[in-house]
N, C-alpha and C positions, 0 to 999 in steps of 0.2 A: 858244624857242616864240614868237613873239608874241603882245601884250597884246594882250587880250579883253574891249573895253570895253563890248561889251552888258549891259544892266540892271544899271548901274551904280547904280540905287538900291535893289537886293537883296543886287548885294557889298556896299554897302557898311553898310547894314545886318546883314550877316550877322557883317562887320568886329566892329562895334559890341557886340551880342552878346553875339560869344563875351567881344570883351575885357573888359567888365561883368559882363555876370550868368553865363557857365562859369568864369568863372575868378573868381566868389566860391563856387561849388560846389568849387571845385579848392581854393580856401582852407578850405573848409569841412569836408573832408576831413582837414585835415596839420594841424585847426586843432581839430583834435575831432566831427567832424561823427558819430561815431559813440560819442559818450560817453555813459556806464553811465547819464546823466539821458532814455538811447533804446535803451537796449535791451528786447530781448522774447526769447523763447523760439526764436526763428528767425535769432539775429542772429548775424552772421559776426563771426570774429575781427578786430580793424580792421584787421589790414594786407592783406583782403578789397577793401578799399574803395579801395586803393592801385590797383586796376584804371582809377580813373578819371583818373589821372595819363597811360598810354598811349591813353586816349579823348580824352582831351583834347591833346595831341600829335598825334594824329592829324588830328582836326580844324580841329588849326590849320594842318596841310598843308592842310587841305582849304580852306580861308580863302586859302594863298597860291594852290593849286590854280586857285581859279577865277575868276582873272584874268587866265589863258591857255587858259583854255578853256571854252566855254557847255555843255559837258558838264556840270557841277556843279549850274547854274543849271535845265536841263532836268529831273535829276532832283529836286532840293529847290525851287526857285523860292522860296517863302516859309515853307514849313515848318521851316525847321528856325528862325527868327525868333520862329515860337507854339512849336516843342518849348525853348525859351530861357528864353524868357517864363513860359510855365507852370510849368515845372522852376524856376525860381527862386519862383517865388508857394510851389511846393510846399514849397520847402527851409526859406524861412522859416517857412509855418504849422510845419512837420514838428519845426524847432530847439526853435522857441515851444511843444511840446511838444499842438499842436493835430490829434493825427491823425487826429478822424476827418475834419475838414474839408480835411484834407491829400491824402487819397484824390482827391477832385475835378481838384485842376489835374494830379495826379498820372498819370489817368485820361486826361486833354487831353495832357498831352505825349508820353504813350505812343504815342496815336492821331497826332498829328504824326509820330516818328519813325517810327512804322509806314507810315504815309503813304509817306516816303521809301525806306523796307526794301523794303518789296513796289511800288515803281515802279521800284525799281532796276532788278528782274526784267522786267520790262517795255522798257529798254533792253539793247542791248547784251550779253551774260552777260559775266563776271568773264573767262574761258576768251578772250574774245575782244578785250576792251580793254587797253589799253597799262598800264605797271608805275605811272603814278603812276596812270592812274584808280584800279586795284585797292587799291594805298596808301592813297591819300588820297581816294574816295569809296565804293568800297563796302564797307574794312576799321573803317575807323569805323561804320557804322551800322550793320554783323555786329555791332559790339561794344555800341555804343551800343542799339541794339534789345534784346542780350538784360540787358544790365543793368537797363535802364528797366523791361524786363520781370520782374525780381527785386526789383527795388526795388519793384515793386506789389503784390505776393506776399507783401513782408514787411510792409509798411502794415498791407494785411488783415490779415493776422494775429496784429498790433501791436493792430488794434482787437477781434477776436474774442478774443483771449487775455493779455491783458498780464499783465504784472507780478504776481507775489504771493509777502507774505514767508514765507508758508506751502511756498512753492514750484509747481509746475505741479499741476494738478488734473487725470483722468485725462483728462478730455474737455477742457482745453487741449495735451495731447500729442497727443491725434487731431486735432486742426488742425494744428498743428505738420506732425505724421506728414505731414498730406493735402496741405500746403502743401509739403514735399520734394517727394512724389511728384511732385505737378501740376508743379515745377519739371523736376525730373527727365525728366516726360513726351514734355517740350517738345524735347528732342532729338530726338525722331523728325521732328518735323516740319522743325526745324534741317536735320537727314543726308540727310532721305525731298524735302521737299517742297520746299525750299533749295535742291536739288540739294548737298548736298553742303556745305551753311555750318561748316565746322569752327571757326574763327572766334567768331558766337554759342554753339557748343555746349561750347567751353574755355569761357564764363564761366560755365554752367551749370555744369558739374564744378567750376571754381576757385571760385563761393559756399557749393559743398555741400562743398567741404572744408574751405572758413574757418567754415560751422555745426561740423563734426565735430571739429572744434580748437577751438570757444568754447566750447561746450555742454557740459554736465557731467549732467542727465538724461542716462541709461543709455540709455532709449527713442531720444532723440532723437538722442544722440551718435552711435548707433551706425548707425543707419537711413540719417543722416546718409552715416556711410562708407560705407555699401552702397553707396550713389542714384550718389556719388561716383563711386564704380570702375567702377560701372554705366553711367553717363554716359563718363567716358574712355573706358572701352572702346569703347563707341558710333561716338567720336567718331574712331575709326580708322578707320570704315567706311569711307571714300574710298579713303583710302592702302592695305588690303589688298588693294582691289579692282583698283586700279590694278598695285599689283606682284603680283598673279596673272591679268592682263592680261583681267580680266573689268569696264574700264572703256566708259560707259555715256554716253549723254544723260542719266540719272538721278545720275549719279556722280561725270561727269567734273570741272565748278569746283568747286574747295576753298573760297568766297565765294561766297553769297549776291548 
């Protein structure tokens, strides 16, 4: 492939935010970004956060891939830079304990990532794209969109149901379960609306199993497990349809 030097400023900006802001997020994951200081009744096991390493690796591939095709710029434009900046602001506020204020930049980061995610739907479908486009364009933003959505729900629940020494109240448990159900129900959107986005649905199941592993309150613990199983099974729907020969325009792609 030949180098594509169109839109150099946007591409250089993507490189800068990737190497600085997003790398800071990756560092915080390994340095204890999910430490007990930031626990909540919906916090998953620490290993759950390593999904970010996969996202970071794939976004690194996107950073390289953008220099060989304008397809990345058409989908991302300046929204990746915007998302990275607001994500860094959210992380700084979150790790310093400003959980209420951290919601605003997280909402804005989610909006920027969502703009890219749904914009990809307007381009050629993943089925018609090259393998490189699927791996380094569709896949990272499928994972990123699902993960930042999960973080948004975690942030909201953390504010609405803070940790108490005597354990969660009845209403705190209700808030957490509502959050878990909301996360799980989103799988319908990933599998149905996004034409079989298995990657995004997998992130939801991964998170729910992480909550099951980490939380000891029985109602939260077992609810997370049950919902995780339901989401995992529902995620297999596109594969099942392929196996039984019922592939259609609604279930053809396996990425959003």
